[in-house]
TORDOSE-551891 format. One record per atom (N, C-alpha, C): residue in one letter; x, y, z. Coordinates in steps of 0.05 Angstrom, whole numbers, padded with zeros to 5 digits, always signed. Each point is the difference from the previous one (the first is absolute). Example, Ala and Ser with C-alpha at 12.3 -4.5 7.8 and 13.67 -1.06 7.14 Angstrom:
2
A+00264-00114+00156 A-00018+00024+00000 A+00018+00024+00000 S-00007+00021-00014 S+00016+00024+00001 S-00015+00022+00014 
//
This chain:
247
X+01830+01866+02160 X-00023-00014+00012 X-00021+00020+00007 X+00008+00022+00013 X-00020+00021+00008 X-00014+00011-00025 X+00014+00005-00021 X-00012+00010-00025 X-00021-00020-00010 X+00006-00025+00000 X-00018-00021-00010 X-00025-00002+00017 X+00003+00002+00026 X-00023-00001+00018 X-00018+00024-00005 X+00012+00023-00002 X-00016+00024-00005 X-00014-00001-00027 X+00012-00012-00020 X-00012-00002-00026 X-00025-00018+00001 X+00001-00021+00016 X-00022-00019+00002 X-00024+00013+00012 X+00004+00018+00020 X-00023+00011+00015 X-00007+00028-00008 X+00013+00012-00020 X-00004+00028-00006 X-00028+00007-00010 X-00014-00020-00012 X-00027+00005-00010 X-00021-00009+00020 X+00008-00007+00024 X-00018-00008+00021 X-00005+00023+00018 X-00017-00003+00020 X-00005+00021+00020 X+00020-00002+00023 X+00017-00020-00003 X+00020-00005+00021 X+00020+00023+00002 X+00009+00006+00024 X+00022+00019+00004 X+00026-00014+00004 X+00022+00012-00008 X+00026-00013+00001 X+00020+00020+00010 X+00015-00009+00021 X+00021+00017+00011 X+00026-00017+00003 X+00022+00011-00008 X+00026-00014+00005 X+00019+00020+00013 X+00016-00009+00019 X+00018+00017+00014 X+00027-00015+00003 X+00021+00012-00010 X+00026-00012+00002 X+00014+00012+00025 X+00007-00017+00019 X+00012+00009+00025 X+00028+00010-00004 X+00014-00014-00019 X+00028+00006-00005 X+00006-00007-00029 X+00016+00016-00014 X+00006-00006-00028 X+00011-00028-00002 X-00012-00015-00018 X+00008-00028-00005 X-00004-00017+00026 X-00017+00009+00017 X-00004-00014+00025 X-00029-00011+00002 X-00012+00000+00024 X-00026-00010+00005 X-00022+00018-00012 X-00019-00011-00014 X-00022+00015-00011 X-00027-00011+00011 X-00017+00018+00009 X-00026-00008+00011 X-00022+00006-00020 X-00017-00019-00005 X-00023+00004-00019 X-00025-00002+00016 X-00018+00019-00005 X-00027+00000+00013 X-00021+00003-00021 X-00020-00018+00000 X-00022+00001-00019 X-00026+00005+00014 X-00015+00020-00009 X-00026+00007+00013 X-00023-00004-00019 X-00023-00006+00012 X-00026+00000-00015 X-00019+00016+00017 X-00011+00021-00013 X-00018+00018+00015 X+00012+00010+00026 X+00026+00007-00002 X+00015+00011+00022 X+00006-00020+00022 X-00008-00025-00003 X+00006-00021+00019 X+00025-00016-00008 X+00019-00003+00018 X+00025-00015-00006 X-00007-00029-00004 X+00006-00010-00024 X-00006-00028-00006 X+00025-00018-00001 X+00022+00013-00007 X+00025-00016-00002 X+00024+00018+00007 X+00017-00011+00017 X+00025+00013+00006 X+00023-00020-00003 X+00019+00008-00015 X+00023-00019-00006 X+00026+00015+00002 X+00021-00014+00008 X+00026+00012+00001 X+00019-00015-00018 X+00013+00014-00018 X+00019-00012-00019 X+00028+00006+00012 X+00015-00022+00005 X+00026+00003+00012 X+00021-00010-00020 X+00019+00017-00006 X+00022-00007-00018 X+00020-00018+00014 X+00007-00022-00013 X+00019-00019+00011 X+00027+00003-00016 X+00020+00012+00013 X+00026+00004-00014 X+00014-00026-00007 X-00008-00022+00012 X+00013-00026-00005 X-00011-00014-00025 X-00023+00011-00010 X-00012-00012-00023 X+00014+00010-00025 X+00011-00018-00015 X+00015+00006-00024 X-00013-00012-00025 X-00009+00017-00018 X-00013-00010-00024 X+00021-00004-00022 X-00005-00021-00016 X+00016-00004-00023 X-00011+00019-00022 X+00017+00018-00008 X-00009+00020-00020 X+00016-00002-00026 X-00013+00003-00022 X+00014+00000-00026 X-00003+00027-00013 X+00018+00007-00017 X-00002+00023-00017 X-00010-00008-00028 X-00022+00012-00008 X-00013-00008-00025 X+00004+00023-00021 X+00009-00008-00024 X+00004+00019-00021 X-00015-00010-00025 X-00013+00018-00015 X-00016-00009-00023 X+00009+00015-00025 X+00006-00017-00021 X+00006+00011-00026 X-00023-00007-00018 X-00014+00020-00010 X-00023-00004-00018 X+00009-00004-00028 X-00003-00024-00011 X+00012-00007-00025 X-00012+00013-00025 X-00026+00007+00002 X-00014+00010-00024 X-00011+00028+00003 X+00009+00015+00021 X-00011+00027+00005 X+00004+00019-00024 X+00023-00003-00013 X+00007+00018-00022 X-00019-00003-00024 X-00014-00022-00002 X-00018-00006-00022 X-00029+00004+00007 X-00006+00010+00024 X-00028+00004+00008 X-00013+00023-00015 X-00026-00001-00004 X-00014+00023-00011 X+00001+00023+00020 X-00005+00024-00010 X+00005+00024+00016 X-00015-00001+00027 X-00026-00007+00000 X-00015+00000+00024 X+00011-00019+00021 X+00008-00024-00009 X+00012-00020+00018 X+00027+00009+00010 X+00016+00013-00017 X+00026+00009+00008 X-00002+00023+00021 X-00020+00017-00004 X-00004+00021+00020 X-00009-00011+00026 X-00016-00021-00001 X-00008-00014+00025 X+00024-00012+00014 X+00018-00012-00016 X+00025-00011+00010 X+00016+00021+00014 X+00003+00023-00012 X+00016+00022+00011 X-00011+00009+00027 X-00026-00002+00003 X-00013+00010+00025 X+00001-00020+00023 X+00009-00024-00005 X+00001-00020+00021 X+00020+00009+00022 X-00008-00003+00025 X+00017+00010+00023 X+00023-00019+00007 X+00013-00010-00020 X+00023-00018+00005 X+00023+00009-00017 X+00024-00005+00010 X+00025+00006-00015 X+00006-00023-00019 X-00013+00000-00023 X+00002-00022-00019 X+00021+00005-00021 X+00008-00020-00014 X+00019+00002-00022 X-00012-00012-00025 X+00008+00009-00023 X-00010-00011-00025 X+00024-00008-00018 X-00005-00017-00019 X+00020-00006-00020 X-00002+00018-00024 X+00022+00008-00010 X+00001+00018-00024 X+00020-00011-00020 X-00009-00002-00025 X+00017-00008-00022 X+00011+00025-00014 X+00026+00003-00004 X+00011+00024-00011 X-00013+00008-00027 X-00011+00024-00001 X-00011+00012-00024 X-00003+00030+00005 X-00004+00016-00021 X-00004+00028+00004 X-00026+00006+00015 X-00020-00016-00005 X-00026+00004+00014 X+00003-00006+00030 X+00016-00020+00006 X+00002-00008+00029 X+00017+00020+00015 X+00016+00017-00014 X+00015+00021+00014 X-00019+00019+00014 X-00021+00008-00015 X-00021+00018+00011 X-00015-00014+00023 X-00006-00025-00004 X-00014-00015+00021 X+00016-00002+00025 X+00026-00005-00002 X+00017-00002+00023 X+00001+00026+00016 X+00000+00023-00015 X+00001+00026+00014 X-00026+00005+00016 X-00022-00011-00010 X-00026+00004+00014 X+00000-00013+00027 X+00013-00023+00002 X-00001-00016+00025 X+00010+00015+00024 X+00020+00018-00003 X+00012+00013+00023 X-00021+00016+00016 X-00020+00011-00013 X-00020+00017+00013 X-00018-00016+00019 X-00001-00026-00004 X-00019-00017+00014 X+00013-00021+00018 X+00025+00005+00007 X+00015-00019+00018 X+00001-00028-00011 X+00002-00002-00026 X+00003-00026-00013 X+00028-00001-00013 X+00010-00025-00003 X+00026-00004-00011 X-00001-00019-00024 X+00023-00003-00013 X+00000-00019-00023 X+00026-00014-00002 X-00001-00023-00013 X+00024-00015-00008 X-00001-00003-00030 X+00023-00002-00012 X+00001-00005-00029 X+00000-00030-00005 X-00013-00008-00022 X+00001-00028-00009 X+00011-00001-00028 X+00021-00014-00004 X+00011-00004-00027 X-00012-00026-00011 X-00016+00003-00021 X-00014-00023-00011 X-00005+00003-00030 X-00017-00016-00011 X-00005+00000-00029 X-00016+00024-00010 X-00011+00016+00018 X-00016+00023-00008 X+00017+00025-00005 X+00026-00003+00003 X+00018+00023-00006 X+00005+00002-00030 X-00015+00018-00013 X+00000+00001-00029 X+00011+00027-00011 X+00001+00020+00017 X+00010+00026-00010 X+00030+00000-00004 X+00009+00011-00021 X+00028-00002-00009 X+00020+00009+00022 X-00006+00021+00014 X+00019+00011+00019 X+00003-00017+00025 X-00018-00020+00004 X+00001-00017+00023 X+00004-00030-00007 X+00000-00006-00026 X+00001-00029-00008 X+00027-00012+00007 X-00002-00026+00009 X+00024-00015+00006 X-00002-00027-00015 X+00009+00000-00024 X-00002-00024-00017 X+00027-00010-00008 X+00002-00026-00004 X+00026-00013-00005 X+00012+00007-00027 X-00016+00011-00018 X+00011+00008-00026 X+00012+00028+00000 X-00004+00014+00022 X+00011+00028+00002 X+00030-00001+00008 X+00014+00020-00010 X+00028+00003+00008 X+00003+00008+00029 X+00023-00005+00012 X+00004+00006+00028 X-00003+00030+00006 X+00008+00016-00019 X-00003+00029+00004 X-00030+00008+00003 X-00017-00012-00017 X-00028+00006+00001 X-00012-00011+00026 X+00009-00023+00009 X-00010-00012+00025 X+00008+00018+00023 X+00024+00010+00000 X+00009+00018+00022 X-00017+00025+00000 X-00006+00011-00024 X-00017+00024-00001 X-00028-00005+00011 X-00011-00023-00006 X-00026-00007+00011 X+00000-00002+00030 X+00021-00013+00010 X+00003-00002+00030 X+00002+00027+00013 X+00016+00018-00013 X+00002+00027+00011 X-00026+00015-00001 X-00016-00004-00021 X-00026+00013-00002 X-00019-00010+00022 X+00000-00026+00005 X-00017-00012+00020 X+00007+00012+00028 X+00025+00000+00006 X+00008+00010+00027 X-00005+00030+00003 X+00005+00015-00021 X-00004+00029+00001 X-00029+00008+00002 X-00017-00012-00016 X-00028+00008-00002 X-00018-00012+00022 X+00011-00020+00014 X-00015-00013+00022 X+00017-00001+00025 X+00011+00023+00007 X+00018+00001+00023 X-00014-00004+00027 X-00027+00002+00000 X-00014-00004+00025 X-00008-00029+00004 X+00006-00017-00019 X-00007-00029+00003 X+00015-00011+00024 X-00016-00015+00017 X+00012-00011+00024 X+00016-00025-00006 X-00007-00014-00021 X+00015-00023-00009 X-00002-00003-00030 X+00019-00014-00012 X-00002-00008-00028 X-00002-00030+00000 X-00022-00011-00010 X-00004-00029+00001 X-00001-00010-00029 X+00003-00026-00002 X-00001-00013-00026 X-00019-00024+00001 X-00016-00002-00021 X-00018-00023-00003 X+00015-00024-00010 X+00001-00020+00016 X+00016-00024-00007 X-00012-00017-00022 X-00025+00006-00007 X-00013-00014-00022 X+00003+00014-00027 X+00012+00024+00001 X+00003+00017-00024 X+00024-00007-00017 X+00001+00012-00024 X+00021-00005-00019 X+00027+00011+00011 X+00000+00023+00013 X+00025+00012+00009 X+00014-00019+00019 X-00014-00010+00020 X+00012-00016+00021 X+00013-00026-00012 X-00013-00010-00021 X+00009-00025-00012 X+00017+00005-00025 X+00009+00024-00004 X+00016+00006-00025 X+00030-00001+00006 X+00015+00000-00022 X+00030-00001+00003 X+00012+00026+00011 X-00016+00022-00001 X+00011+00025+00009 X-00007+00006+00030 X-00014-00018+00013 X-00010+00006+00027 X+00024+00005+00019 X+00020-00016-00001 X+00023+00004+00019 X+00013+00027-00005 X+00002+00007-00025 X+00011+00027-00007 X-00017+00022+00012 X-00026-00002-00005 X-00019+00020+00010 X+00001+00002+00031 X+00000-00023+00013 X+00001-00001+00029 X+00026+00013+00010 X+00022-00006-00013 X+00026+00012+00009 X+00001+00030-00005 X-00012+00009-00022 X+00000+00029-00006 X-00017+00015+00021 X-00022-00011+00008 X-00016+00012+00021 X+00016+00001+00026 X+00014-00022+00005 X+00015-00002+00025 X+00022+00021+00001 X+00013+00005-00023 X+00020+00021-00002 X-00011+00027+00008 X-00026+00004-00004 X-00013+00025+00006 X-00014-00002+00027 X+00008-00019+00016 X-00010-00005+00028 X-00029-00006+00001 X-00010-00014-00021 X-00028-00009-00001 X+00000-00031-00003 X-00012-00013+00018 X-00001-00030-00001 X-00027-00008-00011 X+00000-00019-00018 X-00025-00011-00011 X-00011-00021+00019 X-00025+00003+00007 X-00013-00018+00020 X-00020-00017-00015 X+00001-00027+00002 X-00020-00017-00013 X-00028+00004+00013 X-00021+00001-00016 X-00027+00003+00011 X-00008-00023+00018 X+00013-00023-00004 X-00007-00023+00016 X+00008+00004+00029 X+00015+00021+00006 X+00008+00005+00028 X-00024+00009+00017 X-00021+00009-00013 X-00024+00008+00014 X-00020-00023+00001 X-00019+00002+00019 X-00021-00021+00003 X-00022+00007-00020 X-00004-00017-00019 X-00021+00003-00020 X-00027-00008+00012 X-00018+00019+00004 X-00025-00005+00014 X-00023-00001-00020 X-00006-00024-00010 X-00022-00005-00018 X-00012-00027+00007 X-00025-00004-00010 X-00013-00025+00007 X-00023-00005-00019 X-00012-00024+00001 X-00022-00007-00018 X-00027+00011+00010 X-00002+00006+00026 X-00025+00011+00010 X+00007+00018+00025 X-00021+00014+00009 X+00005+00019+00022 X+00008-00013+00026 X-00012-00023+00006 X+00007-00013+00025 X+00029-00009+00000 X+00009-00010-00023 X+00028-00009-00002 X+00019+00024+00002 X-00008+00022-00012 X+00016+00024+00001 X+00004+00010+00029 X-00022+00002+00014 X+00001+00009+00028 X+00016-00019+00018 X-00005-00026-00005 X+00015-00020+00016 X+00030+00002-00006 X+00007+00005-00025 X+00029+00002-00007 X+00012+00025+00013 X-00015+00022+00000 X+00009+00025+00012 X+00005-00004+00030 X-00020-00012+00014 X+00003-00005+00028 X+00024-00017+00007 X+00004-00021-00016 X+00023-00018+00004 X+00026+00015-00001 X+00004+00015-00022 X+00026+00014-00003 X+00002+00024+00019 X-00023+00014+00004 X+00000+00023+00017 X+00007-00006+00029 X-00008-00023+00010 X+00005-00007+00028 X+00025-00017+00004 X+00011-00010-00022 X+00023-00018+00001 X+00025+00015+00009 X+00013-00011+00020 X+00024+00013+00010 X+00025-00016-00004 X-00003-00022-00014 X+00023-00019-00004 X+00021+00010-00018 X-00007+00019-00018 X+00020+00010-00019 X+00005+00030+00002 X-00001+00009+00025 X+00004+00029+00005 X-00027+00014+00002 X+00002+00025+00010 X-00025+00015+00005 X-00007+00019-00023 X+00015+00001-00021 X-00007+00017-00023 X-00013-00017-00022 X-00025+00008-00006 X-00015-00014-00021 X-00007+00020-00022 X+00011-00004-00024 X-00005+00018-00022 X-00016-00015-00021 X-00025+00010-00004 X-00019-00014-00018 X-00001+00014-00027 X-00002-00016-00021 X-00005+00009-00027 X-00029-00009-00006 X-00018+00020-00004 X-00028-00006-00001 X-00014+00019-00020 X-00022-00010-00012 X-00016+00017-00018 X-00017+00019+00017 X-00009+00022-00012 X-00016+00020+00014 X-00026-00013+00009 X-00013-00016-00017 X-00025-00013+00007 X+00004-00018+00024 X+00021-00015+00001 X+00005-00018+00022 X+00007+00015+00026 X+00013+00023-00003 X+00006+00016+00024 X-00026+00009+00013 X-00019+00009-00016 X-00025+00009+00011 X-00014-00023+00014 X+00003-00025-00009 X-00013-00023+00012 X+00012-00006+00027 X+00026+00004+00004 X+00012-00006+00026 X+00000+00024+00019 X-00009+00022-00010 X+00001+00025+00017 X-00013-00004+00027 X-00024-00012+00002 X-00012-00004+00027 X+00018-00016+00018 X+00013-00020-00010 X+00019-00016+00016 X+00024+00017+00008 X+00008+00017-00018 X+00023+00018+00006 X-00006+00018+00024 X-00025+00009+00002 X-00007+00017+00023 X+00002-00016+00026 X-00007-00025-00001 X+00003-00017+00024 X+00029-00004+00007 X+00017-00003-00020 X+00028-00004+00004 X+00012+00025+00014 X-00009+00023-00008 X+00010+00025+00013 X-00008+00001+00029 X-00024-00009+00006 X-00009+00001+00028 X+00016-00019+00018 X+00011-00020-00013 X+00017-00020+00016 X+00029+00009+00002 X+00006+00023-00011 X+00027+00011+00003 X+00018-00003-00024 X-00009-00013-00021 X+00016-00001-00024 X+00001+00027-00014 X+00022+00006-00013 X+00004+00026-00012 X+00000-00002-00031 X-00011+00021-00012 X+00001+00002-00029 X+00021+00020-00007 X+00022-00009-00013 X+00022+00017-00006 X+00003+00006-00029 X+00008+00024-00007 X+00007+00005-00028 X+00025-00016-00008 X+00003-00006-00025 X+00023-00016-00007 X+00027+00013+00006 X+00000+00027+00001 X+00024+00014+00006 X+00011-00004+00028 X-00017-00011+00018 X+00008-00005+00027 X+00004-00030+00006 X+00002-00016-00021 X+00003-00029+00004 X+00029-00008+00001 X+00004-00025+00009 X+00027-00010+00002 X+00014-00003-00027 X-00016-00006-00021 X+00012-00003-00026 X+00013+00026-00010 X-00012+00022+00006 X+00011+00026-00008 X+00025+00005+00016 X-00001-00005+00026 X+00024+00004+00017 X+00023-00017-00009 X-00005-00024-00010 X+00021-00018-00009 X+00013+00010-00026 X-00016+00015-00016 X+00010+00009-00026 X+00016+00026+00003 X-00004+00014+00023 X+00014+00026+00004 X+00026-00004+00016 
//
């Protein structure tokens, strides 16, 4: 609150003074104009006030495909965000880059997996499938989750149960993408309204993990700042309940 008040008046001739009597206790605000005291207010913390707070996590669905300038902008965002990565040699390098910028990634097994060393197709022998699974786990060991696109060929193929069980033998569970909240809409107002609804909803637990495009994330960012001021937290996916449940 104090920061917001100071921001409003910083370009005015008004003087601003705040004094905290005790850490997390009473704070006194004094506002002056031409050295004359115009407003004096006392902010008193009420320990009985309990806010409903949610933990918000964001998975950017298309960050890996952004042009260089947009991807660099994404990396500079002051949030612990996550991106989706489809196994490929190119995405190995991309995944390594994320560590430097406090960003994380999850793997998505979908129809875009075309490189031989990672392919999981029903016409392949079980030995080849096991080799592909080993390559995926070895080359993307920093992946926080391995997810599967339920609309893709793999999920709906005759080998899916075999693939799922082979990952499980290696202590990796395949998570359906539908487990996350898909945040998209026909227009900006609908998008923001949908975000507010899910972000403030406490009926299904306090962890909200959103799957969202980079463009749409930028659109809800102003609302996200307001959520932070109300006590909601933005968590990296590595600190969410879904990760704890898999470990």
